[in-house]
C-alpha positions in Angstrom: 77.6 -61.9 110.0 79.7 -59.8 107.6 78.5 -59.5 104.1 80.9 -60.0 101.3 81.8 -57.0 99.2 81.4 -57.1 95.4 84.5 -56.3 93.3 84.2 -55.6 89.5 87.5 -56.3 87.7 87.7 -54.7 84.2 90.3 -56.3 82.0 89.6 -54.4 78.8 92.6 -54.2 76.4 92.6 -51.6 73.7 95.4 -52.8 71.4 98.0 -54.9 73.2 96.6 -57.6 75.4 99.0 -58.3 78.3 99.6 -62.0 79.0 99.4 -61.5 82.8 95.6 -61.0 82.7 94.5 -64.6 83.1 96.8 -64.9 86.1 95.7 -61.6 87.6 92.0 -62.8 87.4 92.8 -66.1 89.1 94.8 -64.4 91.8 92.2 -61.7 92.6 89.4 -64.3 92.6 91.5 -66.6 94.8 92.2 -63.8 97.3 88.5 -63.0 97.5 87.6 -66.7 98.1 90.4 -67.5 100.6 89.9 -64.3 102.7 86.1 -64.5 102.3 86.0 -60.7 102.0 84.8 -60.2 98.5 83.3 -61.8 95.3 84.8 -61.0 92.0 83.3 -60.4 88.6 86.1 -60.2 86.1 85.0 -59.0 82.6 86.5 -57.4 79.5 83.3 -55.7 78.3 83.2 -52.1 79.3 79.4 -51.9 78.6 78.9 -52.5 82.3 80.6 -49.2 83.0 77.4 -47.2 83.4 75.8 -45.6 86.3 73.2 -48.3 86.9 75.5 -51.3 86.7 78.4 -49.7 88.6 76.2 -49.1 91.6 75.9 -52.9 92.1 79.6 -53.1 93.1 81.6 -51.8 96.1 84.7 -51.3 94.2 86.2 -51.5 90.7 89.7 -52.8 89.8 91.0 -51.6 86.4 93.5 -54.0 84.9 93.3 -52.3 81.5 95.5 -50.9 78.7 94.6 -48.2 76.3 91.7 -45.9 76.4 88.4 -47.3 77.7 85.4 -47.1 75.4 83.3 -45.1 77.8 82.2 -41.5 78.0 80.4 -39.0 80.3 77.2 -40.2 78.6 77.5 -43.5 80.6 77.1 -41.5 83.8 74.4 -38.8 84.4 
């Protein structure tokens, strides 16, 4: 039995918020469900971008604009 991978989708927008984001979330989640390869957590909050939380995911998809509010302090 193959285990599903965990994908973190960050949709943070600094400034302009693109109107494609709701569609992008639906498409990525749908692909994961249909293929059965991965589960998706799609969030706007960059607070999860720290060493402890990032380790819970197999990959990260950045659908972002502008500079992300993270720094080296988030990762030791």
